[in-house]
N, C-alpha and C positions, 0 to 999 in steps of 0.2 A: 144795438138791436140784436137779439139773440136768435130770431127766426127770420130767414130770408130765402129767396128763391134764386136759382141759377137757370137762365134760359136754356131750354132744351133738356134739362136734367131733372129738376124738381125742387122740393123744399128741404131745408136742413135746419137743425138747431145747433148753436155754437155758443157756449158760455164758459166763464172761468170762475172757479170757486176755490178759495184758499190757495191761490197761485197755481191751480191745476186746471188745464183746459179739458172740457168735455164736449164732444161733437158727434153727430150722427146724420147720415144722408141716405138716400134721396127718397123723401116722402112724396106721394102723389098730390097731397093737399096740405095747405097751411095748417088746417085743424089737426091733421094726423101728426105733423111735426111738433105742434104746440103740446099735444097730449103726450108724445114721447118724451119731450123735455120735462114736463111736469112729473112724469113717472120716474125719470132719472134723478131729478132733484129730491123727490120723496125717498128714493132708494139711498141717496147719499145722506139724507137727514136721519134715516133709520136703518143703518147697515145691519145686515144679518150676521149673527155670530158665526165665526169660522167653525166649520165642522172639525171635530177632533180627529187627528190622524190616527189611523189604526196602528197600534204598537207593532213594530217590526219584530218578528221572531228571530231570536239570536240563539245560536247553538251554545249550550252550556259548556264552560271551560272547565275541564276536569281530566284527570288521568289516574291510573292505579298508583298507589304509593310506591310499589316496587319500581315502576318505570321512572317516577320522579327521583327515587333514590339512586338509580343507575346514572341518570343524567347529572345529578349532583356530584357523585363520586368521580365521574369523568372530568367535571369542572375542577374539583379539588386536586385531582391528579395533575392537571395541566397548569394550575395556577399556584399551588401551595407545595410545601415541602413533603418529602416522603413520610416523615414522622407524622405530620398532620393528616396525610392521606390514610395511613395505617390506623391512626386513632379513630378517624371518622368511619372507616370500614368496620372496625371492631364494634362500634356502637350501632352501625347500620344493620348488622346481622341480627342484633337483638330487636330492633324496630321492625325489620322485615318479617321476622318470625311471628310478630303480633299482628301487623297491619298490612303485610305485603300485597295480598290480592284486593284489598279494599280500595275503592275510589277515595281520593283525598277528601272529597266533600263529605264522606261518611265518617271521617275521623273527627271526633268531637273534642271540645276542650276538656270535658270530664275524663275522656279516655287518656289524654295526654297527662292530665293532672294526676290520675291514678298511677300512671307509669312513673312519674317523677317522685311521688310519695313512696312507691315501691323501691325505687333506687336509693331513696334517702335512708333505707335500712343499712346500706353500705356506709354512707356518710352524706352530710348535707352538701359537701363539696362535689361529690360524685353526681348527686341529683341535679345540682345547678349546672354542672358541665353538660349533662345530657340535655337539659332544657335549652341551654345556650346553642348547642349544636342542632337540636331539632328546630329551633326558631330560625336559625340560618338556613336550614333546609327548606322550610316553607316559604320564607322570604325570597329565596332563590327561585322557587316555582312561580310565585306571584310576579316577581320582577321580569321574568322571561315569558310571562303570559301563558304558562302551562296550567295554572290553577288560580282560584280566587279565594280559597279558604285557608285561613291561618288559625288553627286550633290552639296555638300557643299564646295568642293574644289575650292579655289580661291575667296570665299566670305569673305570679311574682316569685322571685328567687327565695329560697329558704335562708334563714339566718345562719351564719357560720361563725365558728369560734376561730378568729384569726390569731395566729401566733407568729412570733418573729422566727424567720427561717434559721435553721441551724447552719452555722458557718464553721467548718472545721479549722482548727488552729494550724499554722504552718508546719509544726512538728509532726502532726498526724498525717498531713499530706505527704511530707517527706518519707515517713515510714511506709506508707502505702506504695509510693512510687518505687522505693528501694526493693520492695518485695515482688514487683512485677517482672515479667520476662522482658528481655531487651526490646523487642518490637513494640510491645504494649507500653513499656516505659517511655519510649520515644513519643508514642501517641499521647500519653497522659501529660508528659512535659509540654508538648505543643499546646494542648488545651489549657493547661495551667498558666503558661507564660504569655499566651495571646488572649486569654479569656474568651476564646471562640466557642460558638455553639458546636455541638457534636457533628451536626449535619454539614457545617462549614468545613470542618477538618476532613470529614469523610470524602467530600467532593474536591478537596485540594489537589490540584495538578501541578506538575513541575513548571508549566508555563506561568503559574501564579506565584512562583518563588523567585525572588530577585536577590541572589546572594551578594552581589557587589553593592547593591543599594541597601542591603540589610532590612528588607521588608518582605512581607507576603501579602497577597491579595485574597481576601475572604469574600465569598458570595453568600448572600442570604435572600430567602424569599419572604422573610417576615417584614414586608413593606407593603404599602398601599398598592392594590391591584395585583399583588403577587409577583411583581417584577423581580427578577434575579439581579440584586443590586450589589456592586462591589465596594469594598473599602480597604484601604491600606493599613496594615498594622506593623509597627516596627518590631524587629527581632531582638530578643535578649541575647546575650552572649551564649547562653545555654542552647537556645533554639537555633542560633547560627551554627553552632558546633554540630547539632543533630542534623540539620538540613544539609550541611556540607558533607557529612559522612554518608548520609543516605543518598545524596546525589552521586557520589563516587561509586556507590554500590548498586545503583538503580538498574532495572531491566530496561533496555533501550526502547522496547515496543510498548511498555506500560506507562500510561500518562499520569497515573495517580501516585501520590506520595505514600499513601497507605492502602494496601491492596492484599487480596488473597486469591487463591485458586478456587474457581467454582467447581461444580460437579462436572464429571466427564461428559463431553459431547458424544452422544450415541452414534453420530455419523462419522466424525473425524477421529474419535477416540482420544481427543486432547482435552485438557482442562483449560478453560478460559479465565483470564484475569478479571477480577471484579473489585470495585472499591469497597472499603469497609462499610458495613451496615451499622445499625444502632446496636451496640453491645451492652445491654443494660445490666448484665450480671457481673461484668468485670470488676467494678468497684465494690459491689456487695461481697464478692468472694475475697477480694484483697483486704477489705476492712475486717472481715471475720478472721482472716489468716493472721493479721498482726494485732488483733484485739483492740481496735479503736471503734468509736461510734460510727455507724454507717453514714455515708454521704454519697451523693450521686454526682454525675458530671456537671450539672448546673451549679452545684455548690462551689465548684472551682471558679466559676465566673463571679459568684458572690464574694468569695474569699479574696480574689484579686482586686475587685472594685473596692472592698472595704479597706484593704491594705493601702491602696493608693489614696483613699480618702483620709485615712489616719495620718498620712504623710503629706497632707496639704496639696494634693494634686487637684486641679480645678475640676468641677463637675462637668464642664464642657468637654474637657479632654477625655474624662472617663466615659462620657456619653458616646463620643466618637469611636473610642476603642471597642466598646461593647456593641456598637452598631444599633443604637436606639434612635428612633425618630423623635421621641418626646423626652424631655428632661424629667418629667414625672415618673417615667418608667425607670430611669437610671436611679432616681432617689430611693426606689424600692430596694435596690441592690446595696445601698450604703447602710450597713448595720452598725457602724460606729457612731458614737455620739458626736453631734456637731459641736465645734469649738465654741460657738455662741451659747449653746445650751450648757456646756460645762462652765463657761464664764458666768452665766446667769445663776447657776446653782451656787457658785463660789460667792457671788454677791449676796445671795440669800443667806448663806451660812454666816458670812461676816456680820450681816445686819442682825441675824438672830443672836449670835454670840455677844454683840455689842448691847442689844436689848437686855439679854440675861445678866450681863455684868452691871448694867445700870440698876436693874432691879435688886441685885445682890447688895450693891453699895447702899441703896436706900434702906434696906433692912438692917 
């Protein structure tokens, strides 16, 4: 019974529908309770559509391109190498000159594409590099909640003509090193015989040199998350001789293996020691001096990797020496023909010669 009374209080209705209980009290009369129950059942049978919620106003997420660029450069400075930071900063000046005061939401895909095509007049490689760095810049802003607009989305890279990188022969490297001044000669020998990146050698400290163990510890930021990651590289006898000599001649207060005096401090009047920076003109000048085809520091890594590959060193060992995370990156450095490829060509040649001899005998 869904309608009943309670002495001294009044009437109420009480029913269950689809497992849910509905009740209401206290009505003065049974008729009033019955009418209320009927109204409630009717309401449940014909529910009113929910009123749409008014959209909440949200503040637009945006900032000036100049502000985003400054935040990005701070991030690159903290997480990446000095060389990467300088490269980024150089391109950022060009972007800020165009779009600095504009809100990021006002920078359109067409504006970015026009800039990429403009840079393609230098080369497709240059244009693609700017697009890659710009995309990283806007992705950084979106990831950190600074902006929502990515005007690089949908822009494809330009086709490039890929060539095999020039690897200088050992005799040309020897001639270049012989023409260098003693301090630079030591520097180049270390890069050549450890196949280190320039930045790794520039930050090399005496604490990272183990003469008794005949190895050095190199640190790179070219890893995921920008962590400064160490790896051990064995010394050649040439590098051991250089490190031993420089250790005996070192300045006690200077931690770096390769360093120079900075500008004079205006307060103390003294020159402070600083580690080597990126000296991009050294090899260019030396190559011109001895009359060999120009090559850069990175070519010394390629030359070392190729030489080891030609002498059957495993790709895993080469990968660890070069400090690569991925085997595919190491394979780019190996410019010598794989032994399997040479064997395949030899099989082809023998089969071709055999076929030719058979045809000649039939004639």
